[in-house]
Structure formats: C-alpha cells, structure tokens
DOKOL-542918 format. One record per residue (C-alpha): residue in one letter; x, y, z. Coordinates in steps of 0.001 Angstrom, whole numbers, plus 500000, padded with zeros to 6 digits. Layout:
BEGIN
- a,X,Y,Z
...
//
This chain:
BEGIN
- m,488732,430210,514952
- p,487240,428433,511870
- s,484566,430320,509947
- f,481089,428855,509564
- l,478747,429206,506584
- p,475326,430201,507893
- l,472912,427277,507910
- g,470277,429209,505954
- a,472756,429749,503129
- i,473553,426013,502985
- w,469822,425227,502802
- i,469227,427612,499918
- f,472290,426309,498059
- l,471090,422702,498214
- f,467601,423452,496892
- s,468907,425710,494175
- r,470211,422538,492465
- v,466643,421331,491768
- p,465605,422022,488159
- p,463316,425059,488219
- s,460797,423713,485666
- l,459975,420806,483393
- p,457658,422090,480646
- l,455149,419803,478955
- q,452817,420829,476138
- e,449584,419143,475221
- v,447002,420081,472629
- h,443429,419869,473870
- a,440205,420084,471866
- s,436742,418576,471953
- r,436464,414849,471335
- e,434613,415536,468092
- t,437372,417874,466864
- i,440080,415368,467822
- g,438208,412695,465867
- k,438016,414941,462805
- i,441722,415768,463069
- a,442601,412063,463273
- a,440356,411227,460312
- a,441662,414101,458191
- s,445305,413140,458811
- k,444606,409803,457092
- m,443155,411563,454021
- m,446075,413924,453378
- w,448598,413264,450636
- c,451820,415015,449564
- s,452793,414364,445954
- a,454718,417515,444944
- a,458482,417290,444401
- m,460326,418124,447652
- d,463178,416964,449879
- v,462188,416004,453434
- l,464974,415420,455979
- f,464271,414152,459493
- l,466805,415343,462094
- f,466440,412989,465075
- d,467667,413923,468545
- g,469332,410732,469809
- s,470866,412184,472992
- h,470663,410727,476499
- s,468172,413422,477564
- i,465681,412005,475059
- g,465990,408390,476147
- k,465326,405286,474092
- g,461549,405320,474648
- s,461084,408841,473311
- f,463492,408073,470449
- e,461202,405214,469405
- r,458242,407608,469628
- s,460108,409979,467317
- k,460556,407161,464799
- h,456853,406315,464998
- f,455994,409935,464230
- a,458325,409955,461216
- i,456835,406705,459858
- t,453324,408131,460219
- v,454369,411215,458232
- c,455894,408979,455540
- d,452521,407248,455083
- a,451244,410524,453614
- l,454231,411146,451311
- d,454393,410071,447655
- i,457968,408818,448008
- s,459731,408311,444682
- p,462867,409688,442972
- k,460905,412369,441089
- k,458437,413310,443817
- v,459169,413212,447553
- r,462624,412151,448732
- v,463198,411359,452400
- g,466439,411215,454392
- a,467400,411029,458066
- v,470232,412270,460312
- q,470611,411376,463995
- f,472569,413586,466357
- g,473824,413345,469895
- s,477377,414446,470637
- t,477997,414447,466850
- p,475731,414286,463788
- h,475407,410854,462156
- p,473754,410481,458705
- e,471379,407499,458807
- f,470481,407581,455106
- s,470594,410313,452477
- l,467714,411717,450469
- d,468684,409728,447373
- s,469169,406386,449154
- f,465694,404906,448728
- s,462986,405267,446114
- t,459906,403782,447835
- g,458021,404490,451025
- r,458344,400883,452105
- e,462133,401076,451992
- v,462246,404408,453834
- k,459979,403213,456661
- a,461921,399977,457000
- q,465176,401928,457345
- i,463676,404263,459960
- k,462548,401222,461957
- r,466113,399874,461884
- m,467657,403066,463320
- l,469428,402507,466667
- f,469478,404944,469569
- k,473044,406319,470009
- g,472947,408548,473115
- g,475407,411315,473950
- r,475045,415068,474584
- t,472381,417213,472894
- e,474573,419007,470363
- t,471810,420442,468188
- g,474127,423273,467097
- l,476710,420855,465664
- a,473957,419115,463669
- l,472780,422436,462237
- k,476382,423409,461333
- y,476727,420065,459560
- l,473689,420847,457398
- l,474824,424433,456766
- q,478230,423289,455557
- r,477196,420227,453534
- g,473565,420877,452688
- l,470811,418290,453004
- p,472526,414916,452303
- g,471565,413641,448859
- g,469310,416642,448192
- r,468552,418315,444887
- n,470537,421506,445674
- g,467505,423654,446411
- s,465817,423048,443061
- v,462797,421714,444981
- p,461370,422830,448348
- q,463530,421696,451276
- i,461785,420567,454491
- l,463736,419951,457708
- i,461827,418224,460530
- i,463777,418431,463823
- v,462461,415988,466439
- t,464042,416949,469773
- d,463469,417818,473417
- g,465003,421259,472803
- k,467699,420974,475472
- s,470736,421816,473383
- q,474182,422192,474955
- g,474752,425423,473029
- q,473044,428240,471164
- v,470925,427278,468172
- a,468911,430375,467222
- l,471555,431950,464945
- l,472336,428684,463146
- a,468645,427903,462616
- n,468104,431399,461236
- q,470943,430926,458732
- l,469415,427631,457639
- r,466017,429244,457131
- k,467613,432073,455098
- k,468879,429391,452705
- g,465267,428551,451953
- v,464855,425546,454267
- t,461444,425265,455958
- v,462056,424083,459528
- f,459555,422208,461694
- a,460420,421704,465376
- v,458664,418711,466917
- g,458913,418278,470690
- v,459237,414972,472533
- r,459417,414050,476198
- f,459575,417339,478241
- p,460722,419764,475552
- r,462082,423239,476113
- w,459514,425081,474040
- e,461359,428379,473824
- e,464187,426595,471981
- l,461726,424893,469640
- h,460310,428303,468753
- a,463852,429532,468058
- l,464432,426589,465701
- a,461156,426667,463767
- s,460112,428736,460768
- e,457503,431453,461095
- p,454699,431494,461996
- a,455791,429374,464947
- e,452300,428123,465837
- q,452218,426341,462467
- h,455753,424930,462645
- v,456064,423854,466316
- l,454373,420524,467116
- s,454290,417789,469750
- a,455170,414201,468810
- e,453361,412930,471906
- h,450160,413214,469822
- v,451198,411575,466554
- e,448021,412038,464505
- d,447648,415664,465619
- a,451303,416443,464884
- t,451065,414756,461471
- n,447926,416708,460656
- g,449559,419979,461743
- l,452668,419386,459641
- l,450714,418397,456518
- s,448271,421281,457045
- t,451155,423756,456964
- l,452571,422148,453814
- s,449143,422238,452157
- s,449171,426060,452385
- s,452053,426017,449894
- a,450311,423442,447641
- l,452787,420690,448567
- c,450043,418560,450135
- s,446300,418162,449652
- t,443323,416227,451033
- a,441204,413638,449276
- a,437995,415575,450007
- s,437507,419007,448480
- d,435517,420320,451449
- c,438341,419804,453966
- r,439800,423063,455282
- v,442770,424262,457305
- e,441280,426050,460302
- a,442459,427603,463549
- h,441457,425611,466625
- p,441811,426609,470273
- c,444572,424638,471966
- e,445703,424396,475551
- h,449413,424286,476266
- k,450243,422771,479609
- t,453518,423436,481395
- l,454699,421272,484266
- e,456774,423454,486579
- t,458610,422742,489802
- i,458039,425564,492280
- r,459415,426282,495742
- e,457057,426929,498652
- l,457871,428065,502202
- a,457095,425070,504394
- g,457966,426589,507790
- a,460933,427449,510014
- a,463214,425498,512350
- p,465752,426467,515030
- c,469254,427013,513677
- w,472502,428489,514953
- r,474549,431200,513266
- g,477943,432715,514061
- a,477891,435900,516187
- p,480212,438967,516118
- q,481516,438079,519558
- a,484194,435415,519821
- d,483252,431959,521055
- t,479517,432623,520743
- v,476728,431438,518486
- l,473437,433052,517690
- a,470287,430924,517947
- t,467554,431886,515506
- r,464839,430352,513258
- c,465722,429529,509665
- p,463171,428982,506875
- f,462916,425657,505035
- y,461156,424991,501758
- s,459281,422223,499933
- w,459182,421634,496189
- k,456214,420487,494152
- r,455190,420215,490528
- v,452182,422110,489236
- f,450502,422360,485855
- l,450104,425795,484352
- s,447765,426128,481383
- h,448100,428685,478622
- p,445526,429197,475848
- a,446977,429007,472345
- t,446001,428499,468721
- c,446834,425580,466466
- y,446133,425098,462770
- r,444757,421753,461691
- t,442910,420325,458696
- t,439432,419036,459473
- c,436812,417599,457164
- p,433020,417763,457622
- g,431897,414926,459852
- p,428717,412844,459717
- c,427519,414451,462962
- d,427806,418051,461727
- s,424199,417993,460550
- q,423058,416913,464060
- p,421067,413900,462812
- c,420165,412588,466281
- q,416803,413831,467524
- n,415176,414047,470950
- g,418390,414573,472890
- g,420328,411744,471242
- t,424125,411901,471111
- c,425784,411459,467716
- i,428901,409251,467682
- p,430907,409431,464426
- e,432207,406194,462907
- g,434819,407208,460373
- l,434202,409888,457762
- d,430656,409161,456622
- r,428964,406980,459214
- y,427575,407569,462664
- h,425335,406054,465289
- c,423071,407729,467830
- l,423030,407069,471555
- c,419320,407551,472158
- p,417334,408176,475346
- l,415512,405097,476555
- a,412168,405982,474994
- f,413651,406512,471514
- r,416035,403568,471109
- g,413924,401961,468427
- d,414982,404420,465732
- t,418395,405039,464153
- n,418121,408802,464644
- c,416179,408707,467955
- a,412954,409732,466256
- q,409606,409110,467952
- t,408879,405509,466992
- l,407195,404129,470089
- s,404311,402720,468086
- l,403488,399499,466287
- e,402926,400213,462604
- c,403231,396597,461470
- r,400405,394072,461228
- i,400901,391943,464314
- d,398961,389830,466833
- i,400523,389782,470306
- l,399620,387374,473104
- f,401042,388296,476512
- l,401510,385222,478715
- l,401686,386241,482407
- d,403153,384008,485116
- s,400551,383890,487911
- s,402220,381163,489984
- a,403077,381180,493679
- s,406807,381333,492869
- t,406384,384661,491098
- a,404121,385866,493945
- l,401441,388540,493864
- e,403958,391410,493599
- g,405603,389941,490528
- f,402238,389267,488892
- l,401072,392846,489504
- r,404331,394166,488008
- a,403760,392092,484872
- k,400140,393288,484603
- a,401228,396931,485016
- f,403842,396382,482306
- v,401191,395173,479834
- k,398863,398066,480674
- r,401625,400651,480227
- f,402768,398922,477019
- v,399371,399087,475276
- q,398893,402699,476418
- a,402303,403748,475071
- v,402357,401739,471865
- l,398824,401278,470560
- s,396920,404045,468805
- e,393554,404375,467092
- d,394977,403529,463687
- s,397299,400778,464953
- q,397170,397477,463081
- a,398325,395556,466156
- r,395940,393426,468219
- v,396610,392296,471773
- g,395534,389350,473892
- v,396437,388393,477465
- a,396559,385016,479205
- s,397730,384048,482697
- y,398950,380672,483893
- s,400076,378632,486872
- r,398629,375089,487077
- e,396170,375902,484294
- l,396025,378628,481662
- a,393260,381221,481543
- m,392674,383313,478417
- a,391749,386586,480110
- v,391636,388776,476986
- p,391285,386938,473642
- i,393169,388472,470732
- g,391056,391004,468865
- k,388186,391058,471374
- y,388658,394732,472298
- q,389085,397280,469517
- d,388768,400259,471839
- l,391916,401044,473854
- p,390163,402195,477087
- d,388058,398996,477072
- l,391225,396931,476648
- v,392928,398656,479583
- r,389867,398174,481832
- s,389736,394490,480924
- l,393334,394066,482118
- d,392316,395240,485586
- g,390057,392218,485905
- i,392874,389624,485592
- v,393325,387966,489004
- f,396303,386234,490651
- s,395841,382469,491014
- g,398971,381035,492697
- g,399893,377386,492252
- p,402839,375647,490512
- t,404850,377238,487665
- l,403958,375046,484680
- t,405423,377185,481907
- g,405917,374273,479522
- k,402259,373297,479731
- a,401207,376913,479124
- l,403456,377194,476062
- h,401992,374036,474544
- w,398451,375365,475033
- v,399351,378685,473436
- a,400806,376931,470377
- e,397558,374975,469863
- h,394858,377414,470958
- g,396282,380878,471662
- f,395590,382440,468261
- r,392361,380684,467248
- t,390290,383756,468046
- a,392452,385911,465736
- t,390272,385407,462638
- r,392242,386734,459704
- t,392474,384990,456362
- s,395604,382958,455680
- h,396832,385194,452837
- d,396417,388230,455098
- r,397816,386647,458273
- p,399934,389034,460353
- q,402998,388214,462351
- r,402082,386320,465522
- v,404068,386857,468696
- v,403997,385315,472168
- v,405494,387479,474939
- l,406221,385447,478103
- l,406567,387447,481352
- t,407933,385480,484314
- e,410233,385782,487315
- s,410348,382058,488167
- y,411903,378909,486757
- s,409423,376451,485341
- q,408564,373326,487298
- d,408003,371320,484133
- e,410013,370749,480956
- v,410084,373748,478597
- a,412462,372882,475741
- g,410011,370674,473815
- p,406971,372964,474167
- a,409120,375965,473204
- r,410252,374225,470008
- h,406602,373394,469339
- v,405670,377094,469637
- r,408450,378188,467298
- g,407529,375397,464889
- r,404051,376905,464505
- d,405588,380036,462940
- l,405228,382008,466180
- l,407854,384463,467400
- l,408556,383760,471054
- l,409902,386641,473193
- g,410743,386556,476895
- v,410641,389311,479522
- g,411993,388533,482986
- s,414465,389118,485768
- e,418143,388223,485669
- d,417371,385081,487729
- v,415539,383436,484815
- q,417665,384739,481941
- v,419155,381343,481080
- e,415763,379619,480879
- l,414258,382455,478843
- e,417100,382159,476320
- e,416421,378410,476091
- i,412697,379010,475606
- t,413002,381751,472980
- g,415946,380135,471194
- s,418059,383299,471129
- p,419488,385838,473611
- g,418339,388490,471138
- h,414703,387541,471889
- v,415004,388161,475620
- v,414415,391390,477592
- i,416056,391333,481025
- y,415693,393774,483926
- a,418062,393956,486891
- e,415725,395504,489458
- p,411913,395211,489693
- q,411489,398971,489291
- d,413338,398774,485954
- l,410662,396630,484291
- l,408576,399541,482957
- n,411709,401074,481412
- k,411985,398014,479151
- i,408875,398887,477109
- p,410878,400557,474267
- e,413216,397551,474116
- l,410327,395124,473708
- q,408662,397398,471151
- g,411880,397422,469150
- k,411842,393614,468858
- l,408286,393257,467544
- c,408126,394770,464059
- v,411528,393633,462833
- w,410769,389901,462651
- p,411554,387908,460655
- r,414869,389340,459603
- s,416430,388657,456223
- g,420134,389285,456381
- c,421537,392718,455551
- p,420210,393766,452121
- a,422419,395815,449800
- q,425468,395318,452033
- s,428505,394049,450143
- m,430788,391573,451902
- d,433293,388776,451352
- l,432243,386134,453924
- v,434087,382901,454693
- f,432693,380173,456954
- l,435360,378083,458719
- l,434111,374722,460037
- d,435875,372377,462415
- a,435827,368995,460620
- s,438169,367186,463028
- a,437584,363847,464729
- a,436789,365688,467990
- v,433625,367080,466325
- g,432468,363914,464615
- p,430523,363463,461347
- g,427098,363877,462990
- n,427909,367246,464551
- f,429668,368326,461360
- a,426444,367670,459446
- q,424598,369933,461891
- m,427195,372659,461274
- q,426651,372290,457510
- s,422912,372659,457970
- f,423458,375716,460157
- v,425690,377602,457692
- r,423237,376800,454897
- s,420484,378358,457010
- c,422637,381455,457584
- t,423389,381743,453862
- l,419666,381789,453080
- q,419542,385222,454729
- f,421850,386843,452167
- d,421684,387952,448555
- v,424574,385960,447087
- n,425952,387421,443853
- p,429298,388896,442705
- d,428110,392476,443329
- v,426814,392023,446886
- m,427654,388983,449008
- q,430368,386470,448146
- v,430571,383344,450303
- g,433408,380852,450724
- l,433815,377747,452884
- v,436951,376266,454466
- v,437068,373069,456555
- y,439918,371761,458678
- g,440843,368522,460369
- r,443841,366365,459484
- r,444442,369012,456803
- v,442996,372347,455755
- q,440852,372371,452625
- t,439070,375140,450727
- a,435678,373564,450031
- f,434997,376478,447670
- g,436430,379972,447289
- l,434752,383350,447318
- d,434304,383547,443549
- a,433576,379862,442953
- h,429753,380084,443058
- l,427802,383105,441825
- t,424323,382266,443159
- r,422868,381314,446516
- t,421568,378031,445128
- a,425056,377037,443975
- v,426558,377995,447338
- l,423958,375938,449241
- r,424620,372917,447031
- a,428383,373226,447547
- m,427986,373533,451310
- s,426169,370192,451371
- q,429123,368590,449580
- a,431813,369832,451976
- p,433904,366886,453210
- f,434296,365690,456793
- l,438072,365293,457250
- g,438606,363735,460691
- g,442008,363707,462333
- t,443425,366409,464595
- g,442631,369977,463599
- s,444694,373168,463904
- a,442580,376334,463964
- g,445699,378498,463621
- t,446736,376765,460396
- a,443191,377128,459065
- l,443101,380878,459759
- l,446497,381373,458088
- h,445173,379396,455116
- i,442271,381855,454825
- y,444653,384824,455042
- d,447111,383489,452452
- k,444885,381537,450049
- v,441254,382687,450371
- m,441074,386409,451272
- t,443236,387395,448291
- v,442565,389195,445030
- q,443693,386235,442953
- k,441110,384055,444772
- g,438217,386457,444254
- a,438409,388832,447244
- r,437314,392359,446317
- p,439334,395428,447417
- g,437280,397934,449387
- v,434652,395367,450431
- p,434203,394428,454135
- k,435517,390965,454951
- a,434602,388524,457714
- v,435315,384993,458902
- v,432745,383041,460954
- m,434508,380145,462655
- v,432424,377306,464157
- t,434459,374963,466351
- g,434311,372614,469275
- g,437361,374344,470728
- r,440074,371715,470373
- g,443123,372746,468346
- a,442558,376457,469017
- e,445675,376933,471146
- d,447743,378144,468180
- a,445111,380414,466660
- v,445430,383667,468636
- v,448191,385209,466499
- p,446662,384188,463119
- a,443293,385617,464209
- q,444954,388885,465194
- k,446753,388951,461846
- l,443406,388754,460067
- r,441856,391461,462251
- s,444871,393740,461808
- n,444418,393431,458054
- g,440768,394438,458027
- v,439108,391012,458350
- s,436524,390660,461146
- v,436599,387292,462944
- l,433670,385765,464864
- v,434272,382664,466978
- v,431284,380386,467603
- g,432369,377974,470334
- v,430247,374855,470782
- g,430278,372775,473955
- p,429169,372799,477588
- v,432323,374648,478685
- l,434001,377524,476862
- s,437770,376969,476808
- d,440307,379644,477671
- a,441888,379118,474242
- l,438650,380162,472532
- r,438288,383202,474799
- r,441788,384346,473841
- l,441118,383586,470185
- a,437911,385624,470128
- g,439709,388794,471175
- p,437016,391522,471332
- r,434169,390675,473672
- d,431500,390985,470978
- s,433302,388500,468701
- l,432529,385358,470695
- i,429265,383391,470840
- h,428965,380358,473109
- v,426554,377582,472077
- a,425859,374729,474486
- t,425336,371983,471857
- y,425480,371656,468080
- s,421709,371163,467999
- n,421326,374628,469573
- l,423147,376414,466739
- p,419888,377501,465007
- f,418791,379303,468177
- h,421787,381633,467863
- q,421351,382369,464172
- d,419870,385840,464744
- m,422877,386921,466820
- i,425303,385629,464202
- i,423432,387338,461343
- k,423380,390564,463370
- w,427161,390301,463891
- i,427750,389679,460170
- c,425595,392681,459244
- g,427511,394816,461747
- a,430812,393694,460231
- a,429458,394576,456772
- k,429027,398183,457926
- q,432550,398591,459272
- p,434808,401167,457557
- v,437185,399560,455071
- n,440770,400248,454095
- l,441477,399593,450427
- c,444935,398298,451355
- k,443777,395871,454079
- p,444123,393120,453201
- s,446579,394173,450520
- p,445286,393669,446958
- c,448870,393635,445649
- m,450364,390308,444596
- n,453969,389124,444517
- e,455026,391248,447512
- g,453830,394487,445943
- t,453145,397418,448272
- c,449667,398968,448430
- v,449596,402781,448692
- l,446418,404723,449517
- r,445707,407941,447684
- r,442572,410080,447563
- g,439990,407366,447989
- s,441814,404920,445728
- y,444986,402863,445821
- r,447883,401793,443677
- c,450284,398873,443840
- e,454014,399543,443892
- c,455474,396405,442321
- r,458783,394739,443035
- s,461347,394577,440281
- g,460267,392020,437719
- w,456503,392487,438152
- e,453878,394848,436760
- g,450132,395231,436321
- p,447293,396702,438419
- h,447972,394160,441176
- c,451567,393248,440289
- e,450247,390076,438698
- n,452268,390132,435479
- r,455925,389192,435233
- v,458025,391706,433275
- l,459492,390259,430094
- r,463263,390059,429860
- g,464748,393335,428679
- d,462079,395461,430430
- t,463880,396333,433657
- p,462221,399159,435586
- t,463002,399235,439277
- a,459356,399463,440208
- r,456040,399646,438430
- g,452761,400861,439838
- s,449124,401190,438939
- r,446380,403171,440604
- q,443013,401521,441149
- d,439603,402851,441984
- p,437867,401187,444913
- a,435878,398136,444057
//
C-alpha cells in the first residue's frame, strides 16, 4: 500500500516557502526638522584630503530602478566634495556576481567628470556577492588610492542580501583603517548593513531612499573628524529621534477545513480538521536615534504672533500663515486698524436684483467694518451711499466724527429696490462723492470707493469705472462669486476685488478689505535687487498698434522700480521674424534711459517663435558677460498674443531650472493650451482679455515681480562661468572651475601658449 504524506504537513511545507519578512527602514522627524536637515545638507562642504570609493550593488535583487537611485545618492554626495587631485578623490566599483571597477580614484580630477561618469554607469545584474567585492578590496586596496596616506572612506550602497558571510571581511577592512558606510536601498537587510558599517552603527548606517537625509548623515559623521564642515558656524551635529519601520510578512491562523489522514489500520483513512493559514504584511515601528547636522532656522525665534504658523523659506526667510483677523501683518500682529489718512465712500447696491437680504448683509458689513477698524485717534473718515435707479448719499464723508453716532446713522439707510444702475452710480461718485470731504489739496488723503453688490449692472460700467479711476480714486469691489468678473472689470484689477463664496462669509472678509486700503498706491519693491527682462511679442499676429500698447505698459511697470546697477537692472527683448535684444541688462543705468530705450524698441513683424526668444534670453541676455549679476534674483516677464508658443515649454523650463522666474502674460479673448503649458506653475500665468486692459493688471504683475525678487538664489544658477566652466558652491560663495585653455574669475581669459594647467579656478564672493 502506498504511503501518504499527511495533508497538514503538505500545507505547512508550501507556506514555509514564503519569505518570512521584508524589512524597510524610514527616518521620520517633524516637518520643520526635515526642512532643516535638507537645508543643512546643501551647506556642507568636504575639502580635506581623502579617498572616497563608492561600492555599488548591481545585483538582480537590487533592480535597475534602485541602482539608479543609488547613483543619484552618490551624485548628491559628490556635490559636497571638493574633488581635485590634492583634495578629495572619488572612485567607483560595481559588484554583482563579480566585482567590476567602474573608475579608479585617480581617474578624474573634477567633480563634473566624476558625476558624468557615475551617470554613465550601466546596471550589470547577477548574484549579490558582497563578500567577493570586499575580498577584492582587501587584496588590491582601494583602486587608484593613496596607500592609506589620507583617510579612506568606503560607501557601500546595497540591499544587504549577500550570498555569503560578510562580517569577517568587513571587519578586516575596517582594521586596515577604512571607514565604512553602509547605505541601504530597496528592502535592505539591516542586520547585514550593521555588520558592514563602522562603529557607531547609527552614524554609519543610512537609507538612500531619503537622499538629502542620507547625505546629511554621511557628511555629519565626516564632520566629526574635521573632514567636512558647514558654511554657517552655528550649525551643529545633533541627535534626532528617528523611527525605523520594518515591513514583515507574518502567518495568521485563518481557520480549519476537513482533511483526511492515513490510519494505523489497513485500507482506512482518518477524517479530521486541518488548520490553514493566511499571510499578510504589517509594519512594525522601532524608535531609534540618528545624527544629523541642522542649522538655526528662521522660525526658531517663533516670529508669528496670535496663533500664526511659521513656514520657513530657505535658511533666512519665512512667511506666516495668519488667522483670518490678523492677515494684514507679516507676523500676524494686531493690525486691524486704519492708521493712514484716508477717505472711504461705501457704495451699497440697493436694487431689486440684490434684494433686501443682500442689502442688509452689505449694511451689516459696513457697520462691523467701522466698529472693528476705526478708533478715536483714527485718521480715516467714512461715508456711505446707496443706489438703484438713483443714488442717495446717506452719510456724507466726514459728517460724523463720533463712532457711535456713525453706527446709528447707518441704521437709518433704507432699501429702495429698482434697477441696478451701477454705471450711473459710479459716474455720480466720481463727480460728487468726495465734495463734502473738505481737506486742502496739499493735505489731501487717499480717496477710496468701496462698491458692495451681488448683482450685475443693467447699464454700461466700463466707461464710468475708467472715469472714477481717472479722478485719482482707488476703486475696490466686494461681492459674491457671481459678479466677480464684472467687479474685476470695474476695479481694473483682480487684486482690488474681495470675493465671498457664501453669504455668511461676507463678515469674515473685513480683514481682507482692511489690508487693501492703506497700501495704495504701491511703488514697486524698494531695496530689492533683481535682473528683470521684458520679452515682447513683436510678430505680425500682434500688429504695430497692439505692440505700441505693450511698450506703454512695460514703461508703466518700469516706473515702479528704482533702476540702477545696485538694485534693479532692466533689459528688453522683442521677437517676430527674428529675435532682437532691444537693450541688455547693463545697457542703461537709469530709469529715464530705460524708458527712452523702451520707446525705441522696433516692431519686427513676421512669424514669431517664443521658444527661440526664451533660449536667446538664456544664452545671450542672462549671462555675466551681458551684465547679469551672480546671486541676484532673475525674472522674465513675457507678454504675448499666444501664437508661436508651441515650442516654448522646454526653453521656459530650462530658464526656471536655472534660477530664472518666468511670468507669462497671455493677451486675447481665449487662453491657448500652449500658453497654459508654457506658464508651468499656476501662479506664473496672467490672462488679459485685450491689450488695452494691460494697465488693469499692472498691480498683479508688479506683485509677482516683487515676489520673484524675494526668492532664494543659487550663486551657480544661472552659471556665472563662461567658456563651459563649471560653477562650484562653497560656504556662501562660488568658484569657477575652468576648462583647459581658460582662466580668470569667470573663465573669461584665454591662457597664453606655454601656460598649460589642466584646470584653473577662482572663488568669488556673492554679488
């Protein structure tokens, strides 16, 4: 009789083939700490003489994707190394079934060459023979090294799943004076990484899945032996709580099922119930400690008041997310008051379309506004008018000096009904609204009209609105989402409109309106340095008339800035049948000269290519030899009708990737998909219906330019180095590594015959 293996045994045998665990480690910290770690990793620099060898795991268990991640980690580390024959030398070995030298430590003498060679490395596959790779290094030493005369650093990037034992070999390597870092990728076996790494393990075992954190950890450990340092003296290596997560596959009893087993008696079977199991993956968390370099952040001093949240922007800038009532101040301070000299006329829609409920909401808004904003010593004066078919001046400006009397007078304003003649009301306000505000002309305050409506006008508003603005009155609009478009047309700018989504949200908009009153008129961004280039579409599709309006518009924008070589430099490029630099950044040193040159810019006609124009700016305008200043924020404001923009997406991204902000101002009734793609970030696109409407969007464009002027800068973006020199950051400055045959601070001078250094460099302070 044949023998039978019990069914339960077969079941257990099958499930025993499932891998028992797949560990995964992640480092967790607060968002603020992670931001500081990322910022500090960019400030660290290793300039001491040492040999650094990367040992890449290129086995099948790693996979091509994780191999590419390993290369990215190595390139990021190289950005912090002063690679040269006398300082830091870098080499690489890849191993799978056998070790394969990629390049030795003495192969390349610049960081650019090393990173290029790492990028060219190809994934080889094979078994994970980490032990063979370590034997190779034990027998031959670090390829191209300096025989231990300088510190030797071995960085093993692996998943830790070696086919053999590695602990003894790694220990022998460490006894020879080699400092070993073990960097895990994919799902590493952490116990093997600990066996590979030098002590203390928590400072020498890292995870390449978090490149900036791993780079910071590696450089922090090297800084303890004075091999690396940070640009800021107050940066410190500190212990931070980490969380190591392990992904494990566990077996759980899922139930039992009938099964049959052999019995002692012949020709019989035994019926019984056999267990069966399910398998699932679970995360297990283990607290740990990691050592990272962090530098004091701008939010450490807790600058945001009244419950505001501080958001760091780089190393020395921040912005506060303020509660609604404190949004008017940078640091969320109590600023809900009007300290400027200002006359405000509230114009309330009392028409049948708005209805009694809407009118009462507007009246309650004005009452709450004066109660919240005005004080006994306030220099602001308020008037109120209502309109439908006719306009009624309910509270003349300056009539009530006492706040309680002003509030009681607002209660007496009655709803009238009738048609919504907003245009007629605006015209009346321009002629008569401020006649009662008797202040001498030399002491005249700012005058503001605040229109509150929930209904579209039944008469024409564009002309009366221009008439109001032409009388030197600031026109603001407050209304529902239904009338947003008309309010933007009336006020001339989306920045002059306050919109609420739901009726109950209207009272919450008081701080927003208050914030728009005492900041008008604006005058650019004083004391902010910038290299600014206007790019105008001068193609036949635009036409000479519209081009003239663009010229007038950019002249108006330029009036808002202090143009001089120390603050704002302005250039102008036009494109049509060709691309032409009307004038470069350093061509005109005063605002008057820039305005005169803008008037002389040529209309080109023909078919324009926005992509060619943007590349022209990158190659021939935003360069050191053409007047661009290293370390100064850079921006391009492009005004176009949209045709010829199909080829501009990649050039625009090239500019942005090299530290140049790009704003697209698209003119026309319909915004093309090409312009949307070209604009990239959502806040880098402004749509203008017609060329005559460009002045109404000037405030938004100036605000964008001022925001771009406050962006953090990278001294090497765009590169200040000429003739294919390589820019290298170091401790708040930079230097240019020149190609053979060139020298000078920016590689601008050709080396005379007979002077044949392989590379020349010069360090520069930021401009």
